N, C-alpha and C positions, 0 to 999 in steps of 0.2 A: 383586848389586846391579844395577840397570838402569845401561844406557850409554844416553846421549842423543846425538843428532847435533848441530852446531854451531849449527843454526838453532835447537833448543830450548834450548841452554845460554845463548845470547846473545840478549839482548832487543834487537829491532828498533826504532828510532827514525826516524820520518820528518823529513823536513826541515820547516821552518816554510812553506816553499812547497807542499810537498806537504800539510801539515795544512789550510792554507786552501783550497786546491783540492779536497780532499775532502768539502767541505761542499757538499749539493746542495740543502738547504732551511733555513729559519730553524731554529736549534737550539731545543730544547724549552725552556719557561721555567724549568724546574728547573735549568738550566746556569747560571742567572742569581745563583742563591744556593747556599749549601752548609749543609745541615741535617743534622747526625749525631745520629741517634737511638739509644736503647738498642735491643739485639737485641728483636726481636718474633717469637715463635713462629710467628705466623700468616704470615709471609714465606713459609715453606715450603708452605703450604697455597695462597698465591697462586700460587706457582711450579707445583704440582701441577696447579691448575685450569688455568693457561695453557699448560702443557705438553700436557694432553690436548685442549684445543681447536686447538693447533697441530699435533698430529699427526694429529687427526681432519681438518683442512683440508687438510695437505699430504701425508697419506698416505705411500707410499713415498720420497717426495721428502726427506722429515725421516729422513736417515740416524741422527742422534743429537740429542738435546735435553737439556741439561745446565743445571742451576742453578748459576752461578758468581757470583764478586764477593762483597761483603762479608755480603749478605743469605742467602747459603749456608752460611756458618759460625756454628753455634750459639754465643751469647754475645758475638760480634761486634757492636760498635756499628757503624752504617751509615748511609747516606744510605737513605731507605726507597724504593729503585728495584730492581726485580728484574732483574738480569742474566742473560740466557739466551744459551748459544752453540748455535746452530742448525748441524748439519753438514749440507751437501748435497753432491751429487756435483761440481756445477760452480757457483761463486758467479757467474761471469761471465755465465751465461745467466740473467739476471734476469727473463726472460719466463716461466720456468717457475714461480717461487716469488713474485715481487712480487704478481702479480694476486691470487692467494688470500690473500696477506697483507693486501693492499688492502681486500680485502673484509671482513677482520676489523678493520679500522680502523687498520691500521699504516701509517705513512709513513716513506719512506725519508730519512734525515738524512745520513748519510755513505756515500760511495763510494770506499774505498781500495785500488784494486787493487795498488799497490805493498807493501801489508801484509798479504802473503799471501792476496790475494783479498777481504779485510775489507768486508763492508757493515753499517750498522747501522739499524736500523727503530726506531721509538717507537710506543707504543700510544697510543689516543686519550686516556686517562688520564694518560699519561707517566710511568706508574709502571712500565713494563716496557720495557727495552732489550734489543732483540734482535740479537745479534751473529750475522751470518750467514760462515760460512767454508767453503770448498771442503774434501772430504774430504782427510785426511792434512796439513792446515795445521799447521804447529809451535803455533801460539799457544794454540790450546784445549788441547794437552797442557800448555803452561805454566800455564794457568788451573787446570786440574784439580791439578796438583802443588801449586800455592799453596793452593787451597781445602782440600785433603786435608792438607797441612802445618799450617795454622792450625787445623784440627779436632783435631789430635792435638798440637799444641805450644802450650799455654797462654800460655807465657812469650811467644811471636812473636805470639800473637792479641792478648795485652794492649799489648804493645809497638805494633803496628800501630794499634790503638785509640786509644792515647794519641796517636799521631803525627797520625793524622787529626783527632781533635778540637782538637790544637792549631794544625793547619795549617788547619782550617776556621775558627778565630778569626784567625790571622794571615795568610792569603793571599786575593787576590782570587780570586772564584770561576772566573775564566779560567786561573789559575795553579795551582790545587788539585790537579789531576791529575798534573801534572809534577812538582809541588813533593813528592809522594810517592815519587818515583822512588828517592830515597837509602835509605828503609827496606826498600822492596819489593826493591832489588837486595840489601841486607844479609841479607834473609832467603832469596831465591832461592841466595846464595852458601851458606847452611846446608843447603838442600835439597839441592843438587848434591854437595856435600861428603857429605852423608849417603848418597847413592845410588851414589857412587863405590865 
């Protein structure tokens, strides 16, 4: 079974001050409401189309492009937002990847160097969230583990879906993401227990 370093095993949480300071532009309109939809197979097609455009625009700068988040899990209810992890050699060097992404209509929303160098951009339609990470960052590994686990463990996929639907009804949009932490941590505990 796989052994993972501590930075993969433990979820990193930024401070409230870091979270506020990470916002570099007005957040997308979609952050103001939470709408959970039944899984749509077209989400995979949307990712494939976006991925091809990203790879064409970035060329060798795009070390890896992965469909992550709930829209990447067949059968999982989700916000209709395609989350993509884009791996580059150095996320700090924005001058290499931001201009070609800007030409594609993406705009930088978050700059979080304290979170493994994370940057987040949103496309003009606000239905793609592009997460840029430096090569070797632990968070994309966590994302892939979570996605792959939910794809093969329907009981946790259903638990996560039910939790998201409940929180979408009960939580303020600004609190929704953090409100999912308990169930996410519970699922990660099972993932890492199974890989030991």
